C-alpha positions as a Markdown table, in Angstrom:
| # | Residue | x | y | z |
|---|---|---|---|---|
| 1 | Met | 4.0 | -10.2 | -20.2 |
| 2 | Thr | 4.6 | -7.5 | -20.8 |
| 3 | Arg | 2.5 | -6.4 | -18.1 |
| 4 | Ile | 1.3 | -3.2 | -16.7 |
| 5 | Phe | 0.2 | -3.9 | -13.0 |
| 6 | Pro | -4.0 | -2.7 | -2.4 |
| 7 | Leu | -0.7 | -3.2 | -1.6 |
| 8 | Val | -1.0 | -6.8 | -0.4 |
| 9 | Phe | 2.6 | -7.4 | -1.0 |
| 10 | Leu | 4.0 | -5.0 | -3.5 |
| 11 | Val | 2.0 | -3.2 | -6.1 |
| 12 | Ile | -0.6 | -0.8 | -5.0 |
| 13 | Ser | -4.0 | -1.6 | -6.6 |
| 14 | Leu | -3.1 | -5.1 | -7.8 |
| 15 | Tyr | -6.7 | -6.2 | -7.1 |
| 16 | Val | -9.9 | -4.3 | -7.2 |
| 17 | Ser | -12.0 | -4.8 | -4.0 |
| 18 | Pro | -14.7 | -5.6 | -3.2 |
| 19 | Ala | -15.1 | -8.3 | -5.9 |
| 20 | Phe | -17.8 | -7.5 | -8.4 |
| 21 | Ser | -20.0 | -9.6 | -10.6 |
| 22 | Gln | -19.3 | -10.6 | -14.2 |
| 23 | Ser | -21.3 | -7.5 | -15.3 |
| 24 | Gly | -19.1 | -5.2 | -13.3 |
| 25 | Ser | -22.3 | -3.8 | -11.6 |
| 26 | Glu | -20.4 | -2.7 | -8.5 |
| 27 | Asp | -19.3 | 0.3 | -10.5 |
| 28 | Ala | -22.4 | 0.8 | -12.5 |
| 29 | Ser | -23.3 | 4.0 | -10.7 |
| 30 | Asn | -20.2 | 5.6 | -12.1 |
| 31 | Ile | -21.1 | 4.9 | -15.8 |
| 32 | Thr | -23.4 | 7.4 | -17.5 |
| 33 | Val | -26.3 | 6.3 | -19.7 |
| 34 | Ser | -24.5 | 7.7 | -22.8 |
| 35 | Lys | -21.2 | 5.9 | -21.9 |
| 36 | Gln | -23.1 | 2.6 | -21.5 |
| 37 | Ala | -24.7 | 3.1 | -24.8 |
| 38 | Glu | -21.4 | 3.7 | -26.4 |
| 39 | Phe | -20.0 | 0.6 | -24.7 |
| 40 | Asp | -22.9 | -1.5 | -26.0 |
| 41 | Ile | -22.2 | -0.5 | -29.6 |
| 42 | Trp | -18.5 | -1.2 | -29.1 |
| 43 | Leu | -19.3 | -4.6 | -27.6 |
| 44 | Asp | -21.5 | -5.6 | -30.5 |
| 45 | Glu | -18.6 | -4.9 | -32.8 |
| 46 | Leu | -16.3 | -6.9 | -30.5 |
| 47 | Arg | -18.7 | -9.8 | -30.7 |
| 48 | Glu | -18.7 | -9.8 | -34.5 |
| 49 | Glu | -14.9 | -9.7 | -34.6 |
| 50 | Ala | -14.6 | -12.5 | -32.1 |
| 51 | Leu | -16.9 | -14.6 | -34.2 |
| 52 | Ser | -14.8 | -13.8 | -37.3 |
| 53 | Ile | -11.6 | -15.2 | -35.7 |
| 54 | Gly | -13.2 | -18.5 | -34.8 |
| 55 | Ile | -14.6 | -18.0 | -31.3 |
| 56 | Ser | -17.9 | -19.9 | -31.0 |
| 57 | Gln | -21.2 | -18.2 | -30.6 |
| 58 | Glu | -21.7 | -20.2 | -27.4 |
| 59 | Ile | -18.5 | -18.8 | -25.8 |
| 60 | Ile | -19.2 | -15.3 | -27.0 |
| 61 | Gly | -22.8 | -15.4 | -25.8 |
| 62 | Thr | -21.8 | -16.6 | -22.3 |
| 63 | Ala | -18.6 | -14.7 | -21.7 |
| 64 | Leu | -19.7 | -11.3 | -23.0 |
| 65 | Lys | -23.2 | -11.3 | -21.6 |
| 66 | Asp | -24.4 | -8.2 | -19.7 |
| 67 | Leu | -20.9 | -6.6 | -19.6 |
| 68 | Lys | -20.6 | -3.0 | -18.3 |
| 69 | Pro | -17.4 | -0.8 | -18.3 |
| 70 | Ile | -15.9 | -0.5 | -14.8 |
| 71 | Ala | -14.9 | 3.1 | -14.0 |
| 72 | Arg | -12.6 | 2.1 | -11.1 |
| 73 | Ile | -10.4 | 0.0 | -13.4 |
| 74 | Ile | -9.7 | 3.0 | -15.5 |
| 75 | Glu | -8.8 | 5.0 | -12.4 |
| 76 | Arg | -6.4 | 2.2 | -11.3 |
| 77 | Asp | -4.8 | 2.1 | -14.7 |
| 78 | Arg | -3.9 | 5.8 | -14.4 |
| 79 | Thr | -2.2 | 5.4 | -11.0 |
| 80 | Gln | 0.0 | 2.3 | -11.2 |
| 81 | Ser | 2.6 | 2.4 | -8.4 |
| 82 | Glu | 5.5 | 1.6 | -10.8 |
| 83 | Phe | 5.0 | 5.0 | -12.2 |
| 84 | Thr | 3.9 | 7.1 | -9.1 |
| 85 | Ile | 6.3 | 6.3 | -6.3 |
| 86 | Asn | 10.1 | 6.2 | -6.0 |
| 87 | Leu | 12.4 | 3.2 | -5.8 |
| 88 | Glu | 12.9 | 3.3 | -2.0 |
| 89 | Lys | 9.2 | 3.2 | -1.2 |
| 90 | Tyr | 8.5 | 0.6 | -3.8 |
| 91 | Arg | 11.4 | -1.6 | -2.7 |
| 92 | Asn | 10.6 | -1.2 | 1.0 |
| 93 | Arg | 7.2 | -2.7 | 0.5 |
| 94 | Val | 8.7 | -5.9 | -0.9 |
| 95 | Ile | 12.1 | -6.5 | 0.5 |
| 96 | Thr | 11.2 | -6.9 | 4.2 |
| 97 | Gln | 12.5 | -9.5 | 6.5 |
| 98 | Ala | 9.1 | -11.2 | 6.7 |
| 99 | Asn | 9.0 | -11.6 | 2.9 |
| 100 | Ile | 12.6 | -12.7 | 2.7 |
| 101 | Ser | 11.9 | -15.3 | 5.4 |
| 102 | Thr | 8.8 | -16.5 | 3.5 |
| 103 | Gly | 10.8 | -16.7 | 0.3 |
| 104 | Ile | 13.5 | -18.8 | 1.9 |
| 105 | Ala | 11.0 | -21.1 | 3.4 |
| 106 | Lys | 9.3 | -21.6 | 0.0 |
| 107 | Arg | 12.7 | -22.2 | -1.5 |
| 108 | Glu | 13.4 | -25.0 | 0.9 |
| 109 | Leu | 9.9 | -26.4 | 0.6 |
| 110 | His | 10.0 | -26.6 | -3.2 |
| 111 | Ser | 13.8 | -27.2 | -3.6 |
| 112 | Glu | 13.5 | -30.3 | -5.7 |
| 113 | Leu | 10.8 | -28.9 | -7.9 |
| 114 | Leu | 12.7 | -25.6 | -8.4 |
| 115 | Lys | 15.8 | -27.6 | -9.3 |
| 116 | Lys | 14.0 | -29.5 | -12.0 |
| 117 | Val | 12.4 | -26.4 | -13.4 |
| 118 | Ser | 15.8 | -24.6 | -13.3 |
| 119 | Glu | 17.6 | -27.3 | -15.1 |
| 120 | Lys | 14.9 | -27.5 | -17.9 |
| 121 | Tyr | 14.6 | -23.8 | -18.5 |
| 122 | Gln | 18.0 | -22.6 | -17.5 |
| 123 | Val | 16.8 | -19.9 | -15.1 |
| 124 | Gln | 18.1 | -19.7 | -11.5 |
| 125 | Pro | 15.5 | -20.5 | -8.8 |
| 126 | Arg | 16.1 | -17.2 | -6.9 |
| 127 | Phe | 14.7 | -15.2 | -9.9 |
| 128 | Ile | 11.7 | -17.5 | -10.2 |
| 129 | Leu | 11.0 | -17.1 | -6.5 |
| 130 | Ala | 11.5 | -13.3 | -6.6 |
| 131 | Ile | 8.9 | -12.8 | -9.4 |
| 132 | Trp | 6.5 | -15.2 | -7.7 |
| 133 | Gly | 6.9 | -13.4 | -4.5 |
| 134 | Ile | 6.4 | -9.9 | -6.0 |
| 135 | Glu | 3.5 | -10.9 | -8.1 |
| 136 | Thr | 1.3 | -12.7 | -5.5 |
| 137 | Arg | 3.3 | -13.0 | -2.3 |
| 138 | Phe | 4.4 | -16.6 | -3.1 |
| 139 | Gly | 0.9 | -17.6 | -4.1 |
| 140 | Ala | -0.8 | -16.2 | -1.0 |
| 141 | Val | -2.7 | -13.4 | -2.8 |
| 142 | Lys | -5.7 | -14.9 | -4.6 |
| 143 | Pro | -7.3 | -13.4 | -7.7 |
| 144 | Thr | -10.7 | -11.8 | -7.1 |
| 145 | Val | -11.6 | -9.9 | -10.3 |
| 146 | Pro | -13.4 | -11.5 | -13.2 |
| 147 | Val | -11.0 | -11.2 | -16.1 |
| 148 | Ile | -13.5 | -10.6 | -19.0 |
| 149 | Pro | -15.0 | -7.4 | -17.6 |
| 150 | Ala | -11.6 | -6.2 | -16.6 |
| 151 | Val | -9.9 | -6.5 | -20.0 |
| 152 | Ala | -13.1 | -5.5 | -21.8 |
| 153 | Thr | -13.1 | -2.2 | -19.8 |
| 154 | Leu | -9.5 | -1.5 | -20.7 |
| 155 | Ala | -10.1 | -2.5 | -24.3 |
| 156 | Phe | -13.0 | 0.0 | -24.5 |
| 157 | Asp | -10.8 | 2.8 | -23.0 |
| 158 | Arg | -8.7 | 4.6 | -25.6 |
| 159 | Arg | -5.4 | 4.6 | -23.9 |
| 160 | Arg | -4.4 | 1.0 | -24.7 |
| 161 | Ser | -7.4 | -0.2 | -26.5 |
| 162 | Ser | -5.6 | -2.3 | -29.1 |
| 163 | Tyr | -3.5 | -4.2 | -26.6 |
| 164 | Phe | -6.5 | -5.0 | -24.4 |
| 165 | Arg | -8.7 | -5.9 | -27.3 |
| 166 | Gln | -6.2 | -8.7 | -28.0 |
| 167 | Gln | -6.4 | -9.7 | -24.3 |
| 168 | Val | -10.2 | -10.1 | -24.7 |
| 169 | Phe | -9.8 | -12.4 | -27.7 |
| 170 | Ala | -7.0 | -14.3 | -25.9 |
| 171 | Thr | -9.3 | -14.8 | -22.9 |
| 172 | Leu | -12.1 | -16.1 | -25.1 |
| 173 | Lys | -9.6 | -18.5 | -26.7 |
| 174 | Met | -8.7 | -19.8 | -23.2 |
| 175 | Leu | -12.3 | -20.5 | -22.5 |
| 176 | Gln | -12.9 | -22.1 | -25.9 |
| 177 | Gln | -9.9 | -24.4 | -25.4 |
| 178 | Asn | -11.1 | -25.4 | -22.0 |
| 179 | Tyr | -8.0 | -24.2 | -20.1 |
| 180 | Ile | -10.3 | -22.8 | -17.4 |
| 181 | Asp | -14.0 | -22.2 | -16.9 |
| 182 | Leu | -15.6 | -18.8 | -16.7 |
| 183 | Pro | -16.5 | -18.8 | -13.0 |
| 184 | Asn | -12.9 | -19.5 | -12.1 |
| 185 | Leu | -11.4 | -17.0 | -14.6 |
| 186 | Lys | -10.3 | -14.5 | -12.0 |
| 187 | Gly | -7.3 | -12.1 | -12.0 |
| 188 | Ser | -6.1 | -8.6 | -11.1 |
| 189 | Trp | -7.8 | -5.4 | -12.0 |
| 190 | Ala | -5.8 | -5.4 | -15.3 |
| 191 | Gly | -6.6 | -9.0 | -16.2 |
| 192 | Ala | -3.3 | -10.5 | -15.0 |
| 193 | Met | -4.0 | -14.1 | -14.0 |
| 194 | Gly | -2.8 | -16.8 | -11.6 |
| 195 | Gln | 0.2 | -16.9 | -9.3 |
| 196 | Pro | 2.7 | -15.5 | -11.9 |
| 197 | Gln | 0.1 | -12.8 | -13.0 |
| 198 | Phe | 0.2 | -13.7 | -16.7 |
| 199 | Met | -1.9 | -11.6 | -19.1 |
| 200 | Pro | -4.2 | -13.8 | -21.3 |
| 201 | Ser | -2.0 | -13.5 | -24.4 |
| 202 | Ser | 1.1 | -14.4 | -22.4 |
| 203 | Tyr | -0.7 | -17.4 | -20.9 |
| 204 | Leu | -1.5 | -18.8 | -24.4 |
| 205 | Thr | 2.2 | -18.3 | -25.5 |
| 206 | Tyr | 4.2 | -19.0 | -22.4 |
| 207 | Ala | 2.3 | -20.9 | -19.7 |
| 208 | Gln | 3.6 | -24.5 | -19.1 |
| 209 | Asp | 2.1 | -27.8 | -18.1 |
| 210 | Phe | 5.1 | -29.0 | -16.1 |
| 211 | Asn | 3.5 | -31.9 | -14.4 |
| 212 | Gly | 2.0 | -33.3 | -17.6 |
| 213 | Asp | -1.6 | -33.5 | -16.5 |
| 214 | Gly | -2.8 | -31.8 | -19.7 |
| 215 | Arg | -3.5 | -28.5 | -18.0 |
| 216 | Arg | -1.5 | -25.3 | -17.6 |
| 217 | Asp | -2.7 | -24.5 | -14.1 |
| 218 | Ile | -1.0 | -21.3 | -13.1 |
| 219 | Trp | -3.6 | -20.7 | -10.4 |
| 220 | Asn | -3.0 | -23.8 | -8.2 |
| 221 | Asp | 0.0 | -25.9 | -9.4 |
| 222 | Glu | 3.4 | -24.7 | -8.2 |
| 223 | Gly | 5.2 | -26.7 | -10.9 |
| 224 | Asp | 3.2 | -25.0 | -13.6 |
| 225 | Val | 3.7 | -21.7 | -11.9 |
| 226 | Phe | 7.5 | -22.0 | -11.7 |
| 227 | Ala | 7.8 | -23.4 | -15.2 |
| 228 | Ser | 5.7 | -20.7 | -16.7 |
| 229 | Ile | 7.8 | -17.9 | -15.1 |
| 230 | Ala | 11.0 | -19.6 | -16.1 |
| 231 | Asn | 9.8 | -20.2 | -19.6 |
| 232 | Tyr | 8.8 | -16.6 | -20.0 |
| 233 | Leu | 12.3 | -15.4 | -18.9 |
| 234 | Ala | 14.0 | -18.1 | -21.1 |
| 235 | Lys | 12.0 | -17.1 | -24.2 |
| 236 | His | 13.1 | -13.5 | -23.6 |
| 237 | Gly | 16.8 | -14.1 | -23.7 |
| 238 | Trp | 17.7 | -15.2 | -20.2 |
| 239 | His | 21.4 | -16.2 | -19.5 |
| 240 | Phe | 21.8 | -18.9 | -16.9 |
| 241 | Asp | 25.5 | -17.9 | -16.3 |
| 242 | Gln | 24.7 | -14.3 | -15.5 |
| 243 | Thr | 23.0 | -12.3 | -12.8 |
| 244 | Trp | 20.9 | -9.2 | -13.3 |
| 245 | Gly | 23.1 | -6.3 | -12.4 |
| 246 | Arg | 24.2 | -4.3 | -9.3 |
| 247 | Lys | 23.9 | -0.9 | -7.6 |
| 248 | Val | 27.1 | 1.1 | -8.1 |
| 249 | Gln | 28.9 | 4.3 | -7.2 |
| 250 | Val | 29.4 | 6.7 | -10.1 |
| 251 | Pro | 31.4 | 9.9 | -10.4 |
| 252 | Val | 29.0 | 12.8 | -10.8 |
| 253 | Gln | 30.2 | 13.7 | -14.3 |
| 254 | Ile | 30.1 | 10.1 | -15.5 |
| 255 | Ala | 26.5 | 9.8 | -14.1 |
| 256 | Lys | 25.4 | 12.8 | -16.0 |
| 257 | Ala | 27.1 | 11.6 | -19.2 |
| 258 | Ala | 25.5 | 8.2 | -18.9 |
| 259 | Ser | 22.1 | 9.7 | -18.2 |
| 260 | Asp | 22.3 | 11.7 | -21.4 |
| 261 | Asp | 23.9 | 8.9 | -23.4 |
| 262 | Val | 20.6 | 7.0 | -24.1 |
| 263 | Asp | 20.9 | 4.5 | -26.9 |
| 264 | Pro | 18.5 | 5.4 | -29.7 |
| 265 | Lys | 18.6 | 1.8 | -30.8 |
| 266 | Asn | 17.0 | 0.5 | -27.6 |
| 267 | Arg | 13.7 | -1.0 | -28.5 |
| 268 | Gly | 10.8 | -1.9 | -26.4 |
| 269 | Cys | 9.0 | -0.1 | -23.6 |
| 270 | Arg | 9.7 | 3.3 | -22.0 |
| 271 | Ala | 12.0 | 1.9 | -19.4 |
| 272 | Met | 14.2 | 0.2 | -22.0 |
| 273 | Lys | 14.5 | 3.4 | -24.0 |
| 274 | Lys | 15.9 | 5.2 | -20.9 |
| 275 | Met | 18.9 | 2.8 | -20.6 |
| 276 | Ser | 22.4 | 4.1 | -21.5 |
| 277 | His | 24.6 | 2.7 | -24.3 |
| 278 | Val | 26.1 | -0.6 | -23.3 |
| 279 | Lys | 29.7 | -0.7 | -22.3 |
| 280 | Lys | 32.0 | -3.4 | -21.0 |
| 281 | Leu | 32.5 | -3.6 | -17.2 |
| 282 | Ser | 36.2 | -2.8 | -17.7 |
| 283 | Glu | 35.2 | 0.5 | -19.5 |
| 284 | Trp | 32.8 | 1.5 | -16.7 |
| 285 | Ala | 35.6 | 0.7 | -14.2 |
| 286 | Lys | 38.1 | 2.8 | -16.1 |
| 287 | Ala | 35.6 | 5.7 | -15.9 |
| 288 | Gly | 35.6 | 5.4 | -12.1 |
| 289 | Val | 32.5 | 3.3 | -11.5 |
| 290 | Thr | 32.8 | 0.9 | -8.5 |
| 291 | Lys | 30.5 | -1.4 | -6.5 |
| 292 | Ile | 28.3 | 0.4 | -4.0 |
| 293 | Asp | 30.8 | -0.4 | -1.2 |
| 294 | Gly | 33.7 | 1.2 | -3.3 |
| 295 | Ser | 35.3 | -2.1 | -4.2 |
| 296 | Pro | 36.2 | -2.8 | -7.9 |
| 297 | Leu | 33.6 | -4.1 | -10.4 |
| 298 | Pro | 33.8 | -7.8 | -11.3 |
| 299 | Thr | 36.6 | -8.7 | -13.6 |
| 300 | Arg | 34.4 | -10.7 | -15.9 |
| 301 | Asp | 33.9 | -8.4 | -18.9 |
| 302 | Leu | 30.2 | -8.4 | -19.2 |
| 303 | Lys | 28.4 | -5.7 | -21.2 |
| 304 | Ala | 26.2 | -3.5 | -19.0 |
| 305 | Ala | 24.0 | -0.5 | -19.4 |
| 306 | Met | 23.5 | 2.2 | -16.7 |
| 307 | Ile | 20.1 | 3.1 | -15.4 |
| 308 | Phe | 18.8 | 5.7 | -12.9 |
| 309 | Pro | 15.4 | 4.5 | -11.6 |
| 310 | Asp | 14.8 | 7.9 | -9.8 |
| 311 | Gly | 16.7 | 10.1 | -12.2 |
| 312 | Val | 20.3 | 11.0 | -12.4 |
| 313 | Asp | 20.3 | 12.4 | -8.9 |
| 314 | Gly | 19.2 | 9.0 | -7.5 |
| 315 | Ser | 20.8 | 5.6 | -7.3 |
| 316 | Ala | 22.7 | 4.2 | -10.2 |
| 317 | Tyr | 22.8 | 0.6 | -11.4 |
| 318 | Leu | 24.7 | -1.3 | -14.0 |
| 319 | Val | 22.4 | -3.9 | -15.5 |
| 320 | Tyr | 23.1 | -6.9 | -17.8 |
| 321 | Asp | 21.1 | -8.7 | -20.4 |
| 322 | Asn | 19.0 | -10.6 | -17.9 |
| 323 | Tyr | 17.7 | -7.3 | -16.6 |
| 324 | Arg | 16.1 | -6.7 | -20.0 |
| 325 | Ser | 14.4 | -10.1 | -19.7 |
| 326 | Ile | 12.9 | -9.0 | -16.4 |
| 327 | Leu | 11.7 | -5.8 | -18.0 |
| 328 | Arg | 9.9 | -7.9 | -20.6 |
| 329 | Tyr | 7.9 | -9.3 | -17.6 |
| 330 | Asn | 6.9 | -5.9 | -16.4 |
| 331 | Cys | 8.5 | -2.9 | -18.0 |
| 332 | Ala | 9.3 | -0.6 | -15.1 |
| 333 | His | 12.7 | 0.0 | -13.6 |
| 334 | Leu | 11.3 | 0.0 | -10.1 |
| 335 | Tyr | 9.9 | -3.5 | -10.7 |
| 336 | Ala | 12.9 | -4.9 | -12.4 |
| 337 | Val | 15.4 | -3.6 | -9.8 |
| 338 | Thr | 13.3 | -4.9 | -7.0 |
| 339 | Val | 13.1 | -8.3 | -8.6 |
| 340 | Gly | 16.9 | -8.4 | -8.9 |
| 341 | Glu | 17.5 | -7.2 | -5.3 |
| 342 | Leu | 14.9 | -9.6 | -3.8 |
| 343 | Ala | 16.5 | -12.4 | -5.8 |
| 344 | Asp | 19.8 | -11.5 | -4.3 |
| 345 | Lys | 18.3 | -11.8 | -0.8 |
| 346 | Leu | 17.0 | -15.3 | -1.7 |
């Protein structure tokens, strides 16, 4: 959404523990007096801007009261597992027999609901399940971190201040529109919320009220959860008649050429910019690329880019348009490949 996010299921440091108060006082000892003073000045400016865009004084006064920056969140932001471990370690934390069995059980339990969501949004159930499973272990992982201090801390930090400043405003809008109340507004250390781990701005844009009860409850209602995930993918160019990609065997010279042949027209996040030029499957096949078992590539002439999640000396994958949609959810090749491979298992 596009998101940036203890290994309970997959991602190290998804949640900060122990839970802390709205003020973030659990980390107060790590904040210097001068840094707190700087934050207080910054927060006053934030309050003024929030008021200027239509947030009520009541919401501002309640939601932004007694905030403190949380040092531990900044540390977590610098060590996200999508960027600090390799594909094998990342994938092995997710694609276990226990998790596959849970996913299949959830698929059977919610088969009718998944079918309805799939038909409406034109996204295959296995991909909805895979993202749900990776994000919150099929809903088992519960949010513990108050969202306001989390996004405010990251907005105060210079690395991605503009993005997270918008997340603060989006969260205030959620409160003002009564989508959720402040005590229940919990998420991950980076502010990702609910079972699909939506950032506040993504919630406002993509979250769905599938059961028609007037709420977009991505915390507790599976229909809203599934529909929100599917809607996000659909709005980012999902093709119902395609899969995501596949692991392939590549001649060494072709791999090196593909690694160097990055398409300068690729837009978006860092992972997208590392994808090769797109070619038809028949062109890749002519160059000697095969399925991982050595059998021929599919005859359907889809366009595919080549990626190397661990660099050119690691595994190679041919990925289709749907892969880019997954990257829009979380822009890291380790994440997107793992979503695709878990979906294949489900």
